[in-house]
Legacy VTK file of the C-alpha trace (Angstrom):
# vtk DataFile Version 3.0
C-alpha trace
ASCII
DATASET POLYDATA
POINTS 137 float
-35.470 -8.740 -23.219
-34.087 -9.879 -20.486
-30.755 -10.665 -22.084
-30.756 -7.840 -23.651
-30.658 -5.729 -19.523
-28.471 -8.368 -18.548
-25.575 -7.854 -21.182
-26.012 -4.174 -20.373
-25.600 -4.543 -16.814
-22.612 -7.594 -17.600
-20.538 -5.362 -20.106
-19.045 -2.446 -17.749
-18.147 -5.080 -15.189
-16.686 -6.995 -17.526
-15.003 -4.024 -18.913
-14.047 -2.750 -15.340
-12.596 -6.447 -14.865
-10.947 -6.621 -17.458
-9.307 -2.989 -16.862
-8.394 -4.474 -13.347
-6.347 -7.352 -14.829
-4.536 -5.245 -17.267
-3.364 -2.915 -14.545
-2.310 -5.815 -12.215
-0.514 -7.095 -15.247
1.671 -3.832 -15.770
2.122 -4.020 -12.030
3.299 -7.673 -12.271
5.794 -6.621 -14.881
6.990 -4.269 -12.386
7.588 -7.015 -9.724
9.196 -9.124 -12.356
11.438 -6.592 -13.037
12.601 -6.373 -9.385
12.825 -10.705 -9.081
14.259 -11.393 -12.146
16.710 -7.703 -12.544
14.870 -7.749 -16.373
15.005 -4.084 -17.887
12.770 -5.738 -20.300
9.675 -6.303 -17.606
10.530 -2.837 -16.471
9.843 -1.682 -19.930
6.746 -3.487 -20.073
6.081 -2.067 -16.871
6.317 1.911 -17.411
5.289 4.332 -19.992
8.747 5.755 -21.551
7.876 9.419 -19.964
7.339 8.041 -16.489
8.743 9.365 -13.477
10.202 8.248 -9.789
9.962 10.388 -6.598
11.173 10.165 -3.158
12.834 12.007 -0.400
16.649 11.089 -0.176
18.011 12.541 3.138
15.126 15.641 3.794
15.257 16.251 0.065
13.074 15.936 -3.052
14.457 13.226 -5.606
13.601 12.495 -8.815
14.659 10.209 -11.914
13.684 9.066 -15.062
12.053 5.752 -15.982
14.979 5.760 -18.347
17.505 6.241 -16.078
15.878 3.592 -13.478
15.751 0.996 -16.423
19.087 1.569 -17.026
20.154 0.760 -13.753
18.975 -2.907 -13.724
21.297 -5.308 -13.442
19.995 -7.851 -15.472
19.878 -10.800 -12.736
18.331 -11.600 -9.469
19.803 -9.911 -6.333
22.010 -12.217 -4.401
19.941 -12.299 -1.695
16.661 -12.694 -3.920
15.329 -15.573 -2.021
15.406 -13.438 0.767
13.067 -10.749 -0.518
9.662 -10.751 -0.386
7.038 -8.300 -2.948
3.087 -8.215 -2.260
0.277 -5.830 -4.207
-1.040 -4.626 -0.599
-4.315 -2.798 -2.868
-5.008 -1.926 -6.686
-8.148 0.568 -6.895
-9.010 1.227 -10.951
-11.302 3.637 -11.982
-12.190 4.026 -15.466
-8.496 4.549 -17.333
-6.759 5.697 -14.165
-4.968 3.359 -11.260
-3.040 3.061 -8.417
-1.642 0.554 -6.798
0.342 0.105 -3.414
3.461 -2.078 -3.564
5.415 -3.178 -0.687
9.181 -4.780 -1.442
10.109 -6.041 1.990
14.137 -6.977 1.840
16.638 -7.948 4.599
17.976 -4.382 5.150
15.216 -2.160 3.511
11.662 -1.800 3.146
10.198 0.520 0.486
6.486 1.304 0.222
5.792 1.986 -3.633
2.789 3.881 -4.824
2.297 3.458 -8.195
-0.040 5.515 -10.839
-1.355 3.865 -14.025
-2.814 4.812 -16.886
-4.314 2.907 -19.893
-3.429 5.091 -22.846
-3.865 3.161 -26.275
-5.000 0.646 -24.982
-2.219 -0.299 -22.515
-1.680 0.052 -18.757
1.275 1.752 -17.507
2.641 3.072 -14.701
3.107 6.535 -15.010
4.510 7.641 -11.535
6.259 6.048 -9.077
6.518 7.370 -5.486
8.338 5.633 -2.845
9.330 5.350 0.939
12.719 3.612 2.281
12.449 1.982 5.397
16.065 0.811 6.610
16.002 -1.520 9.187
18.871 -1.539 11.793
20.432 -5.236 12.260
LINES 1 138
137 0 1 2 3 4 5 6 7 8 9 10 11 12 13 14 15 16 17 18 19 20 21 22 23 24 25 26 27 28 29 30 31 32 33 34 35 36 37 38 39 40 41 42 43 44 45 46 47 48 49 50 51 52 53 54 55 56 57 58 59 60 61 62 63 64 65 66 67 68 69 70 71 72 73 74 75 76 77 78 79 80 81 82 83 84 85 86 87 88 89 90 91 92 93 94 95 96 97 98 99 100 101 102 103 104 105 106 107 108 109 110 111 112 113 114 115 116 117 118 119 120 121 122 123 124 125 126 127 128 129 130 131 132 133 134 135 136
C-alpha cells in the first residue's frame, strides 16, 4: 500500500520533471541556433506556425518563424566569443511554458520571452516577444 501511495505521488513529479526537461531542450535548441547560426537548431526549437513580435522604432512589428529561420547565417557570428546567453527563468505548467532568455552581445542586449507549448508530445516555441537595448560604445 505504501508503495502504491509513493508511486501516486511520484508520478506527477516525474511528469513535471520530464516536461521541464523537454521545454528546456527546446530553449537550448534556440540558444544553439544563435551560437551556431544553424537553421536546423532553430527549426528544432520553434513550432512552424510560431511568430515573433517586438517594438521597432516605436511601432509594433511581427515576423513569422519561417522568415526568422530563413535569416539564419549558417555560421557563428564574428564576435561569438564575446556573446553571452542565459536562461533567466523557465516556468512550466502542464503543456504550457514561459522562458525568459537574455542574449547579451557587445553592442546590444536582447531580452526574449518565449511561449512554449507541448503538442503531439513535443515542446516547441510558439511565440517570441523581445526587447532590444542598444549599448552605447
